[in-house]
Gaussian input, Z-matrix of N, CA and C with variables (Angstrom, degrees):
# hf/3-21g

backbone

0 1
 N
 C     1     B1
 C     2     B2     1     A1
 N     3     B3     2     A2     1     D1
 C     4     B4     3     A3     2     D2
 C     5     B5     4     A4     3     D3
 N     6     B6     5     A5     4     D4
 C     7     B7     6     A6     5     D5
 C     8     B8     7     A7     6     D6
 N     9     B9     8     A8     7     D7
 C    10    B10     9     A9     8     D8
 C    11    B11    10    A10     9     D9
 N    12    B12    11    A11    10    D10
 C    13    B13    12    A12    11    D11
 C    14    B14    13    A13    12    D12
 N    15    B15    14    A14    13    D13
 C    16    B16    15    A15    14    D14
 C    17    B17    16    A16    15    D15
 N    18    B18    17    A17    16    D16
 C    19    B19    18    A18    17    D17
 C    20    B20    19    A19    18    D18
 N    21    B21    20    A20    19    D19
 C    22    B22    21    A21    20    D20
 C    23    B23    22    A22    21    D21
 N    24    B24    23    A23    22    D22
 C    25    B25    24    A24    23    D23
 C    26    B26    25    A25    24    D24
 N    27    B27    26    A26    25    D25
 C    28    B28    27    A27    26    D26
 C    29    B29    28    A28    27    D27
 N    30    B30    29    A29    28    D28
 C    31    B31    30    A30    29    D29
 C    32    B32    31    A31    30    D30
 N    33    B33    32    A32    31    D31
 C    34    B34    33    A33    32    D32
 C    35    B35    34    A34    33    D33
 N    36    B36    35    A35    34    D34
 C    37    B37    36    A36    35    D35
 C    38    B38    37    A37    36    D36
 N    39    B39    38    A38    37    D37
 C    40    B40    39    A39    38    D38
 C    41    B41    40    A40    39    D39
 N    42    B42    41    A41    40    D40
 C    43    B43    42    A42    41    D41
 C    44    B44    43    A43    42    D42
 N    45    B45    44    A44    43    D43
 C    46    B46    45    A45    44    D44
 C    47    B47    46    A46    45    D45
 N    48    B48    47    A47    46    D46
 C    49    B49    48    A48    47    D47
 C    50    B50    49    A49    48    D48
 N    51    B51    50    A50    49    D49
 C    52    B52    51    A51    50    D50
 C    53    B53    52    A52    51    D51
 N    54    B54    53    A53    52    D52
 C    55    B55    54    A54    53    D53
 C    56    B56    55    A55    54    D54
 N    57    B57    56    A56    55    D55
 C    58    B58    57    A57    56    D56
 C    59    B59    58    A58    57    D57
 N    60    B60    59    A59    58    D58
 C    61    B61    60    A60    59    D59
 C    62    B62    61    A61    60    D60
 N    63    B63    62    A62    61    D61
 C    64    B64    63    A63    62    D62
 C    65    B65    64    A64    63    D63
 N    66    B66    65    A65    64    D64
 C    67    B67    66    A66    65    D65
 C    68    B68    67    A67    66    D66
 N    69    B69    68    A68    67    D67
 C    70    B70    69    A69    68    D68
 C    71    B71    70    A70    69    D69
 N    72    B72    71    A71    70    D70
 C    73    B73    72    A72    71    D71
 C    74    B74    73    A73    72    D72
 N    75    B75    74    A74    73    D73
 C    76    B76    75    A75    74    D74
 C    77    B77    76    A76    75    D75
 N    78    B78    77    A77    76    D76
 C    79    B79    78    A78    77    D77
 C    80    B80    79    A79    78    D78
 N    81    B81    80    A80    79    D79
 C    82    B82    81    A81    80    D80
 C    83    B83    82    A82    81    D81
 N    84    B84    83    A83    82    D82
 C    85    B85    84    A84    83    D83
 C    86    B86    85    A85    84    D84
 N    87    B87    86    A86    85    D85
 C    88    B88    87    A87    86    D86
 C    89    B89    88    A88    87    D87
 N    90    B90    89    A89    88    D88
 C    91    B91    90    A90    89    D89
 C    92    B92    91    A91    90    D90
 N    93    B93    92    A92    91    D91
 C    94    B94    93    A93    92    D92
 C    95    B95    94    A94    93    D93
 N    96    B96    95    A95    94    D94
 C    97    B97    96    A96    95    D95
 C    98    B98    97    A97    96    D96
 N    99    B99    98    A98    97    D97
 C   100   B100    99    A99    98    D98
 C   101   B101   100   A100    99    D99
 N   102   B102   101   A101   100   D100
 C   103   B103   102   A102   101   D101
 C   104   B104   103   A103   102   D102
 N   105   B105   104   A104   103   D103
 C   106   B106   105   A105   104   D104
 C   107   B107   106   A106   105   D105
 N   108   B108   107   A107   106   D106
 C   109   B109   108   A108   107   D107
 C   110   B110   109   A109   108   D108
 N   111   B111   110   A110   109   D109
 C   112   B112   111   A111   110   D110
 C   113   B113   112   A112   111   D111
 N   114   B114   113   A113   112   D112
 C   115   B115   114   A114   113   D113
 C   116   B116   115   A115   114   D114
 N   117   B117   116   A116   115   D115
 C   118   B118   117   A117   116   D116
 C   119   B119   118   A118   117   D117
 N   120   B120   119   A119   118   D118
 C   121   B121   120   A120   119   D119
 C   122   B122   121   A121   120   D120
 N   123   B123   122   A122   121   D121
 C   124   B124   123   A123   122   D122
 C   125   B125   124   A124   123   D123
 N   126   B126   125   A125   124   D124
 C   127   B127   126   A126   125   D125
 C   128   B128   127   A127   126   D126
 N   129   B129   128   A128   127   D127
 C   130   B130   129   A129   128   D128
 C   131   B131   130   A130   129   D129
 N   132   B132   131   A131   130   D130
 C   133   B133   132   A132   131   D131
 C   134   B134   133   A133   132   D132
 N   135   B135   134   A134   133   D133
 C   136   B136   135   A135   134   D134
 C   137   B137   136   A136   135   D135
 N   138   B138   137   A137   136   D136
 C   139   B139   138   A138   137   D137
 C   140   B140   139   A139   138   D138
 N   141   B141   140   A140   139   D139
 C   142   B142   141   A141   140   D140
 C   143   B143   142   A142   141   D141
 N   144   B144   143   A143   142   D142
 C   145   B145   144   A144   143   D143
 C   146   B146   145   A145   144   D144
 N   147   B147   146   A146   145   D145
 C   148   B148   147   A147   146   D146
 C   149   B149   148   A148   147   D147
 N   150   B150   149   A149   148   D148
 C   151   B151   150   A150   149   D149
 C   152   B152   151   A151   150   D150
 N   153   B153   152   A152   151   D151
 C   154   B154   153   A153   152   D152
 C   155   B155   154   A154   153   D153
 N   156   B156   155   A155   154   D154
 C   157   B157   156   A156   155   D155
 C   158   B158   157   A157   156   D156
 N   159   B159   158   A158   157   D157
 C   160   B160   159   A159   158   D158
 C   161   B161   160   A160   159   D159
 N   162   B162   161   A161   160   D160
 C   163   B163   162   A162   161   D161
 C   164   B164   163   A163   162   D162
 N   165   B165   164   A164   163   D163
 C   166   B166   165   A165   164   D164
 C   167   B167   166   A166   165   D165
 N   168   B168   167   A167   166   D166
 C   169   B169   168   A168   167   D167
 C   170   B170   169   A169   168   D168
 N   171   B171   170   A170   169   D169
 C   172   B172   171   A171   170   D170
 C   173   B173   172   A172   171   D171
 N   174   B174   173   A173   172   D172
 C   175   B175   174   A174   173   D173
 C   176   B176   175   A175   174   D174
 N   177   B177   176   A176   175   D175
 C   178   B178   177   A177   176   D176
 C   179   B179   178   A178   177   D177
 N   180   B180   179   A179   178   D178
 C   181   B181   180   A180   179   D179
 C   182   B182   181   A181   180   D180
 N   183   B183   182   A182   181   D181
 C   184   B184   183   A183   182   D182
 C   185   B185   184   A184   183   D183
 N   186   B186   185   A185   184   D184
 C   187   B187   186   A186   185   D185
 C   188   B188   187   A187   186   D186
 N   189   B189   188   A188   187   D187
 C   190   B190   189   A189   188   D188
 C   191   B191   190   A190   189   D189
 N   192   B192   191   A191   190   D190
 C   193   B193   192   A192   191   D191
 C   194   B194   193   A193   192   D192
 N   195   B195   194   A194   193   D193
 C   196   B196   195   A195   194   D194
 C   197   B197   196   A196   195   D195
 N   198   B198   197   A197   196   D196
 C   199   B199   198   A198   197   D197
 C   200   B200   199   A199   198   D198
 N   201   B201   200   A200   199   D199
 C   202   B202   201   A201   200   D200
 C   203   B203   202   A202   201   D201
 N   204   B204   203   A203   202   D202
 C   205   B205   204   A204   203   D203
 C   206   B206   205   A205   204   D204
 N   207   B207   206   A206   205   D205
 C   208   B208   207   A207   206   D206
 C   209   B209   208   A208   207   D207
 N   210   B210   209   A209   208   D208
 C   211   B211   210   A210   209   D209
 C   212   B212   211   A211   210   D210
 N   213   B213   212   A212   211   D211
 C   214   B214   213   A213   212   D212
 C   215   B215   214   A214   213   D213
 N   216   B216   215   A215   214   D214
 C   217   B217   216   A216   215   D215
 C   218   B218   217   A217   216   D216
 N   219   B219   218   A218   217   D217
 C   220   B220   219   A219   218   D218
 C   221   B221   220   A220   219   D219
 N   222   B222   221   A221   220   D220
 C   223   B223   222   A222   221   D221
 C   224   B224   223   A223   222   D222
 N   225   B225   224   A224   223   D223
 C   226   B226   225   A225   224   D224
 C   227   B227   226   A226   225   D225
 N   228   B228   227   A227   226   D226
 C   229   B229   228   A228   227   D227
 C   230   B230   229   A229   228   D228
 N   231   B231   230   A230   229   D229
 C   232   B232   231   A231   230   D230
 C   233   B233   232   A232   231   D231
 N   234   B234   233   A233   232   D232
 C   235   B235   234   A234   233   D233
 C   236   B236   235   A235   234   D234
 N   237   B237   236   A236   235   D235
 C   238   B238   237   A237   236   D236
 C   239   B239   238   A238   237   D237
 N   240   B240   239   A239   238   D238
 C   241   B241   240   A240   239   D239
 C   242   B242   241   A241   240   D240
 N   243   B243   242   A242   241   D241
 C   244   B244   243   A243   242   D242
 C   245   B245   244   A244   243   D243
 N   246   B246   245   A245   244   D244
 C   247   B247   246   A246   245   D245
 C   248   B248   247   A247   246   D246
 N   249   B249   248   A248   247   D247
 C   250   B250   249   A249   248   D248
 C   251   B251   250   A250   249   D249
 N   252   B252   251   A251   250   D250
 C   253   B253   252   A252   251   D251
 C   254   B254   253   A253   252   D252
 N   255   B255   254   A254   253   D253
 C   256   B256   255   A255   254   D254
 C   257   B257   256   A256   255   D255
 N   258   B258   257   A257   256   D256
 C   259   B259   258   A258   257   D257
 C   260   B260   259   A259   258   D258
 N   261   B261   260   A260   259   D259
 C   262   B262   261   A261   260   D260
 C   263   B263   262   A262   261   D261
 N   264   B264   263   A263   262   D262
 C   265   B265   264   A264   263   D263
 C   266   B266   265   A265   264   D264
 N   267   B267   266   A266   265   D265
 C   268   B268   267   A267   266   D266
 C   269   B269   268   A268   267   D267
 N   270   B270   269   A269   268   D268
 C   271   B271   270   A270   269   D269
 C   272   B272   271   A271   270   D270
 N   273   B273   272   A272   271   D271
 C   274   B274   273   A273   272   D272
 C   275   B275   274   A274   273   D273
 N   276   B276   275   A275   274   D274
 C   277   B277   276   A276   275   D275
 C   278   B278   277   A277   276   D276
 N   279   B279   278   A278   277   D277
 C   280   B280   279   A279   278   D278
 C   281   B281   280   A280   279   D279
 N   282   B282   281   A281   280   D280
 C   283   B283   282   A282   281   D281
 C   284   B284   283   A283   282   D282
 N   285   B285   284   A284   283   D283
 C   286   B286   285   A285   284   D284
 C   287   B287   286   A286   285   D285
 N   288   B288   287   A287   286   D286
 C   289   B289   288   A288   287   D287
 C   290   B290   289   A289   288   D288
 N   291   B291   290   A290   289   D289
 C   292   B292   291   A291   290   D290
 C   293   B293   292   A292   291   D291
 N   294   B294   293   A293   292   D292
 C   295   B295   294   A294   293   D293
 C   296   B296   295   A295   294   D294
 N   297   B297   296   A296   295   D295
 C   298   B298   297   A297   296   D296
 C   299   B299   298   A298   297   D297
 N   300   B300   299   A299   298   D298
 C   301   B301   300   A300   299   D299
 C   302   B302   301   A301   300   D300
 N   303   B303   302   A302   301   D301
 C   304   B304   303   A303   302   D302
 C   305   B305   304   A304   303   D303
 N   306   B306   305   A305   304   D304
 C   307   B307   306   A306   305   D305
 C   308   B308   307   A307   306   D306
 N   309   B309   308   A308   307   D307
 C   310   B310   309   A309   308   D308
 C   311   B311   310   A310   309   D309
 N   312   B312   311   A311   310   D310
 C   313   B313   312   A312   311   D311
 C   314   B314   313   A313   312   D312
 N   315   B315   314   A314   313   D313
 C   316   B316   315   A315   314   D314
 C   317   B317   316   A316   315   D315
 N   318   B318   317   A317   316   D316
 C   319   B319   318   A318   317   D317
 C   320   B320   319   A319   318   D318
 N   321   B321   320   A320   319   D319
 C   322   B322   321   A321   320   D320
 C   323   B323   322   A322   321   D321
 N   324   B324   323   A323   322   D322
 C   325   B325   324   A324   323   D323
 C   326   B326   325   A325   324   D324
 N   327   B327   326   A326   325   D325
 C   328   B328   327   A327   326   D326
 C   329   B329   328   A328   327   D327

   B1=1.4392
   B2=1.5245
   B3=1.2978
   B4=1.4548
   B5=1.5242
   B6=1.3315
   B7=1.4588
   B8=1.5225
   B9=1.3098
   B10=1.4578
   B11=1.5257
   B12=1.3158
   B13=1.4674
   B14=1.5226
   B15=1.3161
   B16=1.4634
   B17=1.5289
   B18=1.3362
   B19=1.4625
   B20=1.5223
   B21=1.3356
   B22=1.4690
   B23=1.5260
   B24=1.3153
   B25=1.4628
   B26=1.5257
   B27=1.3232
   B28=1.4645
   B29=1.5361
   B30=1.3306
   B31=1.4584
   B32=1.5252
   B33=1.3415
   B34=1.4714
   B35=1.5355
   B36=1.3300
   B37=1.4647
   B38=1.5286
   B39=1.3167
   B40=1.4694
   B41=1.5265
   B42=1.3350
   B43=1.4605
   B44=1.5334
   B45=1.3378
   B46=1.4680
   B47=1.5269
   B48=1.3248
   B49=1.4659
   B50=1.5242
   B51=1.3239
   B52=1.4636
   B53=1.5275
   B54=1.3294
   B55=1.4694
   B56=1.5201
   B57=1.3210
   B58=1.4724
   B59=1.5246
   B60=1.3147
   B61=1.4595
   B62=1.5197
   B63=1.3359
   B64=1.4624
   B65=1.5287
   B66=1.3259
   B67=1.4601
   B68=1.5233
   B69=1.3180
   B70=1.4601
   B71=1.5211
   B72=1.3256
   B73=1.4717
   B74=1.5296
   B75=1.3405
   B76=1.4691
   B77=1.5261
   B78=1.3067
   B79=1.4536
   B80=1.5241
   B81=1.3371
   B82=1.4636
   B83=1.5208
   B84=1.2999
   B85=1.4665
   B86=1.5187
   B87=1.3188
   B88=1.4584
   B89=1.5287
   B90=1.3248
   B91=1.4605
   B92=1.5318
   B93=1.3325
   B94=1.4654
   B95=1.5260
   B96=1.3171
   B97=1.4623
   B98=1.5196
   B99=1.3373
   B100=1.4657
   B101=1.5272
   B102=1.3061
   B103=1.4564
   B104=1.5210
   B105=1.3282
   B106=1.4659
   B107=1.5274
   B108=1.3289
   B109=1.4615
   B110=1.5243
   B111=1.3279
   B112=1.4615
   B113=1.5248
   B114=1.3391
   B115=1.4651
   B116=1.5303
   B117=1.3197
   B118=1.4600
   B119=1.5288
   B120=1.3116
   B121=1.4651
   B122=1.5230
   B123=1.3385
   B124=1.4760
   B125=1.5248
   B126=1.3267
   B127=1.4671
   B128=1.5345
   B129=1.3034
   B130=1.4599
   B131=1.5235
   B132=1.3308
   B133=1.4682
   B134=1.5276
   B135=1.3259
   B136=1.4716
   B137=1.5250
   B138=1.3140
   B139=1.4631
   B140=1.5134
   B141=1.3329
   B142=1.4568
   B143=1.5198
   B144=1.3161
   B145=1.4626
   B146=1.5232
   B147=1.2916
   B148=1.4595
   B149=1.5300
   B150=1.3304
   B151=1.4647
   B152=1.5307
   B153=1.3349
   B154=1.4715
   B155=1.5197
   B156=1.3061
   B157=1.4650
   B158=1.5266
   B159=1.3202
   B160=1.4650
   B161=1.5216
   B162=1.3280
   B163=1.4636
   B164=1.5210
   B165=1.3248
   B166=1.4697
   B167=1.5322
   B168=1.3310
   B169=1.4646
   B170=1.5221
   B171=1.3357
   B172=1.4602
   B173=1.5279
   B174=1.3283
   B175=1.4628
   B176=1.5277
   B177=1.3363
   B178=1.4685
   B179=1.5261
   B180=1.3274
   B181=1.4668
   B182=1.5277
   B183=1.3109
   B184=1.4636
   B185=1.5322
   B186=1.3296
   B187=1.4588
   B188=1.5209
   B189=1.3176
   B190=1.4600
   B191=1.5276
   B192=1.3096
   B193=1.4664
   B194=1.5292
   B195=1.3275
   B196=1.4710
   B197=1.5265
   B198=1.3198
   B199=1.4635
   B200=1.5257
   B201=1.2960
   B202=1.4648
   B203=1.5255
   B204=1.3182
   B205=1.4545
   B206=1.5260
   B207=1.3258
   B208=1.4670
   B209=1.5262
   B210=1.3209
   B211=1.4626
   B212=1.5266
   B213=1.3224
   B214=1.4637
   B215=1.5251
   B216=1.3201
   B217=1.4585
   B218=1.5294
   B219=1.3372
   B220=1.4676
   B221=1.5203
   B222=1.3090
   B223=1.4726
   B224=1.5283
   B225=1.3230
   B226=1.4674
   B227=1.5269
   B228=1.3281
   B229=1.4632
   B230=1.5211
   B231=1.3301
   B232=1.4665
   B233=1.5189
   B234=1.3226
   B235=1.4674
   B236=1.5304
   B237=1.3317
   B238=1.4516
   B239=1.5270
   B240=1.3214
   B241=1.4620
   B242=1.5325
   B243=1.3302
   B244=1.4687
   B245=1.5232
   B246=1.3313
   B247=1.4578
   B248=1.5285
   B249=1.3156
   B250=1.4613
   B251=1.5235
   B252=1.3257
   B253=1.4628
   B254=1.5275
   B255=1.3079
   B256=1.4621
   B257=1.5300
   B258=1.3206
   B259=1.4626
   B260=1.5318
   B261=1.3267
   B262=1.4630
   B263=1.5178
   B264=1.3151
   B265=1.4566
   B266=1.5166
   B267=1.3072
   B268=1.4558
   B269=1.5297
   B270=1.3298
   B271=1.4595
   B272=1.5239
   B273=1.3146
   B274=1.4558
   B275=1.5213
   B276=1.3144
   B277=1.4531
   B278=1.5231
   B279=1.3274
   B280=1.4557
   B281=1.5248
   B282=1.3272
   B283=1.4515
   B284=1.5269
   B285=1.3151
   B286=1.4684
   B287=1.5317
   B288=1.3296
   B289=1.4625
   B290=1.5265
   B291=1.3182
   B292=1.4567
   B293=1.5267
   B294=1.3293
   B295=1.4635
   B296=1.5233
   B297=1.3279
   B298=1.4728
   B299=1.5342
   B300=1.3224
   B301=1.4659
   B302=1.5237
   B303=1.3324
   B304=1.4584
   B305=1.5255
   B306=1.3226
   B307=1.4670
   B308=1.5300
   B309=1.3164
   B310=1.4671
   B311=1.5304
   B312=1.3256
   B313=1.4666
   B314=1.5220
   B315=1.3309
   B316=1.4615
   B317=1.5264
   B318=1.3352
   B319=1.4656
   B320=1.5154
   B321=1.3249
   B322=1.4660
   B323=1.5140
   B324=1.3333
   B325=1.4704
   B326=1.5169
   B327=1.3235
   B328=1.4575
   B329=1.5025
   A1=108.78
   A2=116.05
   A3=119.17
   A4=109.92
   A5=116.16
   A6=121.87
   A7=108.67
   A8=117.16
   A9=121.26
   A10=109.18
   A11=116.15
   A12=120.51
   A13=110.74
   A14=116.65
   A15=120.62
   A16=110.59
   A17=116.87
   A18=120.60
   A19=111.02
   A20=116.23
   A21=120.81
   A22=110.64
   A23=117.01
   A24=120.21
   A25=110.62
   A26=117.63
   A27=120.87
   A28=111.35
   A29=117.12
   A30=121.07
   A31=109.99
   A32=117.51
   A33=120.91
   A34=111.56
   A35=116.25
   A36=120.82
   A37=109.79
   A38=116.51
   A39=120.82
   A40=110.67
   A41=116.65
   A42=120.81
   A43=110.85
   A44=116.99
   A45=120.39
   A46=111.58
   A47=116.48
   A48=120.83
   A49=110.79
   A50=116.88
   A51=121.27
   A52=110.76
   A53=117.26
   A54=120.67
   A55=109.97
   A56=117.69
   A57=120.51
   A58=110.84
   A59=116.51
   A60=120.29
   A61=111.33
   A62=116.39
   A63=120.26
   A64=110.68
   A65=116.98
   A66=120.83
   A67=113.61
   A68=117.06
   A69=120.69
   A70=111.51
   A71=117.08
   A72=119.67
   A73=110.53
   A74=115.30
   A75=118.94
   A76=108.49
   A77=115.28
   A78=121.45
   A79=108.87
   A80=116.56
   A81=121.64
   A82=109.54
   A83=117.05
   A84=123.97
   A85=108.67
   A86=114.86
   A87=120.35
   A88=111.86
   A89=116.61
   A90=119.79
   A91=112.70
   A92=117.96
   A93=120.70
   A94=110.34
   A95=113.70
   A96=121.33
   A97=108.68
   A98=115.83
   A99=120.43
   A100=109.09
   A101=115.06
   A102=121.76
   A103=109.71
   A104=117.35
   A105=121.04
   A106=110.20
   A107=117.22
   A108=121.28
   A109=109.06
   A110=116.13
   A111=120.64
   A112=110.87
   A113=116.89
   A114=120.92
   A115=110.84
   A116=117.59
   A117=121.33
   A118=111.18
   A119=116.05
   A120=119.99
   A121=110.22
   A122=117.23
   A123=120.54
   A124=111.03
   A125=116.83
   A126=120.69
   A127=110.71
   A128=117.17
   A129=121.44
   A130=111.20
   A131=116.74
   A132=121.23
   A133=112.91
   A134=118.82
   A135=123.12
   A136=113.49
   A137=117.26
   A138=121.30
   A139=114.97
   A140=118.50
   A141=120.11
   A142=109.08
   A143=116.38
   A144=121.05
   A145=108.46
   A146=116.16
   A147=120.99
   A148=111.25
   A149=118.17
   A150=120.74
   A151=109.71
   A152=117.42
   A153=120.32
   A154=110.93
   A155=115.63
   A156=120.70
   A157=110.67
   A158=117.01
   A159=121.10
   A160=110.18
   A161=116.92
   A162=120.61
   A163=111.71
   A164=117.41
   A165=119.09
   A166=110.83
   A167=117.39
   A168=120.09
   A169=111.34
   A170=117.43
   A171=121.27
   A172=110.27
   A173=117.22
   A174=121.22
   A175=110.14
   A176=116.93
   A177=120.23
   A178=110.86
   A179=116.88
   A180=121.25
   A181=109.94
   A182=117.24
   A183=121.42
   A184=110.12
   A185=117.38
   A186=120.81
   A187=111.60
   A188=116.64
   A189=121.89
   A190=110.42
   A191=116.92
   A192=121.28
   A193=110.88
   A194=117.36
   A195=120.33
   A196=113.07
   A197=118.34
   A198=120.67
   A199=111.95
   A200=117.93
   A201=121.57
   A202=110.87
   A203=114.76
   A204=122.57
   A205=110.37
   A206=116.50
   A207=122.49
   A208=113.08
   A209=118.10
   A210=121.70
   A211=114.03
   A212=118.59
   A213=120.37
   A214=110.97
   A215=115.94
   A216=122.14
   A217=112.46
   A218=118.25
   A219=119.40
   A220=111.25
   A221=116.52
   A222=120.50
   A223=110.36
   A224=116.69
   A225=120.65
   A226=111.00
   A227=116.84
   A228=120.64
   A229=111.04
   A230=118.18
   A231=119.62
   A232=111.91
   A233=117.78
   A234=120.58
   A235=113.23
   A236=118.03
   A237=122.13
   A238=111.51
   A239=115.80
   A240=122.17
   A241=107.55
   A242=118.50
   A243=120.29
   A244=111.18
   A245=116.55
   A246=122.39
   A247=112.39
   A248=117.29
   A249=119.72
   A250=110.95
   A251=116.00
   A252=120.00
   A253=110.05
   A254=115.39
   A255=120.53
   A256=109.84
   A257=117.33
   A258=120.08
   A259=110.69
   A260=114.79
   A261=119.64
   A262=110.39
   A263=115.31
   A264=120.33
   A265=112.45
   A266=114.91
   A267=120.45
   A268=109.94
   A269=117.62
   A270=118.73
   A271=111.30
   A272=115.99
   A273=120.71
   A274=109.69
   A275=115.56
   A276=121.53
   A277=108.39
   A278=116.10
   A279=120.38
   A280=110.14
   A281=115.47
   A282=121.45
   A283=110.50
   A284=116.41
   A285=121.60
   A286=111.15
   A287=116.97
   A288=120.89
   A289=110.91
   A290=116.56
   A291=120.36
   A292=111.11
   A293=117.44
   A294=120.72
   A295=109.66
   A296=117.09
   A297=120.77
   A298=110.48
   A299=117.71
   A300=120.97
   A301=111.07
   A302=117.76
   A303=121.61
   A304=111.20
   A305=116.24
   A306=120.95
   A307=109.66
   A308=115.94
   A309=120.66
   A310=110.81
   A311=117.38
   A312=121.67
   A313=111.61
   A314=117.98
   A315=121.16
   A316=112.56
   A317=116.55
   A318=120.17
   A319=113.58
   A320=117.97
   A321=121.66
   A322=107.68
   A323=116.94
   A324=120.22
   A325=113.29
   A326=118.79
   A327=120.72
   A328=111.65
   D1=134.47
   D2=-179.04
   D3=-93.99
   D4=160.67
   D5=-178.43
   D6=-109.52
   D7=121.78
   D8=177.61
   D9=-81.09
   D10=168.36
   D11=177.29
   D12=-61.12
   D13=-37.37
   D14=178.81
   D15=-65.27
   D16=-41.52
   D17=176.84
   D18=-61.78
   D19=-43.77
   D20=179.98
   D21=-62.23
   D22=-41.95
   D23=179.59
   D24=-66.67
   D25=-39.69
   D26=176.90
   D27=-61.56
   D28=-38.52
   D29=177.67
   D30=-66.49
   D31=-41.88
   D32=178.18
   D33=-61.98
   D34=-42.26
   D35=178.65
   D36=-62.21
   D37=-44.99
   D38=178.75
   D39=-62.11
   D40=-42.08
   D41=179.33
   D42=-60.02
   D43=-46.22
   D44=178.89
   D45=-63.44
   D46=-38.02
   D47=179.03
   D48=-62.63
   D49=-43.00
   D50=-179.86
   D51=-67.67
   D52=-41.43
   D53=178.94
   D54=-63.19
   D55=-40.76
   D56=177.14
   D57=-61.45
   D58=-38.10
   D59=178.61
   D60=-67.99
   D61=-40.65
   D62=-177.80
   D63=-67.43
   D64=-49.36
   D65=-175.96
   D66=-81.98
   D67=-24.72
   D68=180.00
   D69=72.92
   D70=179.70
   D71=-179.21
   D72=-75.46
   D73=156.01
   D74=176.82
   D75=-92.99
   D76=146.59
   D77=-176.65
   D78=-88.11
   D79=125.59
   D80=179.21
   D81=-95.77
   D82=-55.93
   D83=178.07
   D84=-123.52
   D85=-168.87
   D86=179.71
   D87=-60.77
   D88=-38.04
   D89=-176.33
   D90=-125.54
   D91=17.14
   D92=179.50
   D93=-120.79
   D94=136.20
   D95=177.93
   D96=-127.41
   D97=152.82
   D98=178.57
   D99=-135.28
   D100=141.38
   D101=178.37
   D102=-68.50
   D103=145.75
   D104=177.52
   D105=-65.84
   D106=138.46
   D107=177.23
   D108=-84.46
   D109=166.07
   D110=178.36
   D111=-61.05
   D112=-39.08
   D113=179.09
   D114=-62.43
   D115=-42.56
   D116=178.49
   D117=-64.49
   D118=-35.75
   D119=177.70
   D120=-66.93
   D121=-43.17
   D122=177.56
   D123=-60.27
   D124=-41.75
   D125=178.55
   D126=-65.91
   D127=-37.41
   D128=179.05
   D129=-64.96
   D130=-39.19
   D131=-177.03
   D132=-80.12
   D133=-10.22
   D134=178.48
   D135=52.83
   D136=45.71
   D137=176.36
   D138=86.68
   D139=-8.08
   D140=177.06
   D141=-73.19
   D142=132.46
   D143=176.37
   D144=-139.72
   D145=138.13
   D146=-176.42
   D147=-64.95
   D148=-33.74
   D149=-179.39
   D150=-67.25
   D151=-39.41
   D152=175.17
   D153=-61.37
   D154=-40.51
   D155=179.53
   D156=-63.90
   D157=-41.93
   D158=178.32
   D159=-62.08
   D160=-44.13
   D161=-179.71
   D162=-64.93
   D163=-41.50
   D164=-179.86
   D165=-67.19
   D166=-38.07
   D167=177.11
   D168=-66.16
   D169=-35.74
   D170=177.74
   D171=-64.98
   D172=-40.19
   D173=178.42
   D174=-66.41
   D175=-41.20
   D176=177.12
   D177=-61.37
   D178=-42.48
   D179=179.72
   D180=-63.93
   D181=-41.62
   D182=179.34
   D183=-61.29
   D184=-44.17
   D185=177.02
   D186=-62.71
   D187=-39.94
   D188=178.29
   D189=-61.89
   D190=-45.17
   D191=-179.68
   D192=-65.88
   D193=-40.87
   D194=-178.54
   D195=-68.20
   D196=-21.44
   D197=177.10
   D198=-83.25
   D199=-13.43
   D200=-177.94
   D201=-74.40
   D202=165.58
   D203=178.74
   D204=-66.21
   D205=145.15
   D206=-178.49
   D207=-60.75
   D208=-25.56
   D209=-174.98
   D210=-83.42
   D211=-11.65
   D212=-178.58
   D213=-74.17
   D214=147.53
   D215=-173.25
   D216=-64.00
   D217=-36.49
   D218=-179.96
   D219=-64.32
   D220=-37.63
   D221=178.21
   D222=-69.80
   D223=-40.76
   D224=179.04
   D225=-62.96
   D226=-41.47
   D227=-177.77
   D228=-65.59
   D229=-40.59
   D230=-178.46
   D231=-71.06
   D232=-26.23
   D233=-179.79
   D234=-94.05
   D235=-7.32
   D236=-175.40
   D237=-69.35
   D238=138.00
   D239=175.73
   D240=-125.06
   D241=135.76
   D242=-178.21
   D243=-66.79
   D244=148.26
   D245=-178.65
   D246=-87.92
   D247=-21.55
   D248=-177.10
   D249=-74.20
   D250=161.08
   D251=-178.69
   D252=-71.51
   D253=148.84
   D254=-178.21
   D255=-84.23
   D256=150.77
   D257=178.35
   D258=-69.24
   D259=163.80
   D260=179.25
   D261=-66.62
   D262=156.60
   D263=178.14
   D264=102.58
   D265=-175.11
   D266=-178.82
   D267=-68.82
   D268=132.91
   D269=178.82
   D270=-66.52
   D271=146.13
   D272=179.35
   D273=-70.26
   D274=147.98
   D275=177.54
   D276=-72.54
   D277=125.31
   D278=179.61
   D279=-88.19
   D280=166.26
   D281=179.82
   D282=-59.19
   D283=-43.42
   D284=-179.30
   D285=-63.92
   D286=-37.71
   D287=176.19
   D288=-64.70
   D289=-39.73
   D290=179.55
   D291=-66.77
   D292=-36.78
   D293=176.05
   D294=-63.21
   D295=-43.65
   D296=178.73
   D297=-61.56
   D298=-40.61
   D299=177.27
   D300=-64.58
   D301=-40.03
   D302=178.52
   D303=-63.96
   D304=-42.40
   D305=178.90
   D306=-62.29
   D307=-44.52
   D308=179.70
   D309=-64.06
   D310=-42.93
   D311=-178.45
   D312=-67.46
   D313=-33.77
   D314=-179.84
   D315=-83.18
   D316=-9.18
   D317=177.68
   D318=76.95
   D319=27.75
   D320=179.09
   D321=-83.88
   D322=129.10
   D323=-175.82
   D324=-104.30
   D325=-17.05
   D326=-177.05
   D327=-85.96

C-alpha cells in the first residue's frame, strides 16, 4: 500500500498530538501554561520523524523482497502487472514507483 501526501500529513499531525500529550504543556508563570509549538516538538524529536521511518522501512522491505527467489509469491506479487487496459488519465503511482522516489529523495545510490 502506498502513502499519499494526505496520509503522510495525517500521520505527522497524529505524531505531534501524541508528543504534546506525552510532554504536556510548558509552564510559563506560576499559573500559566502554554501548549508546545510545532517548532518545539521538532527540536524535541531531534530530526526523528515517523514518516521518514516509514519510508526507510519500506525501502528495507523492498530490498528484502528483491533478494528473495523469483518463484516466491511475495516476489511475484511485487513484480506483477495487470493485463487489462488502463483507464484514461494519469496513471496512479504504484508502490514500486513510490519506493523509487523515496530512494531518489534520500540520495541512496546502491
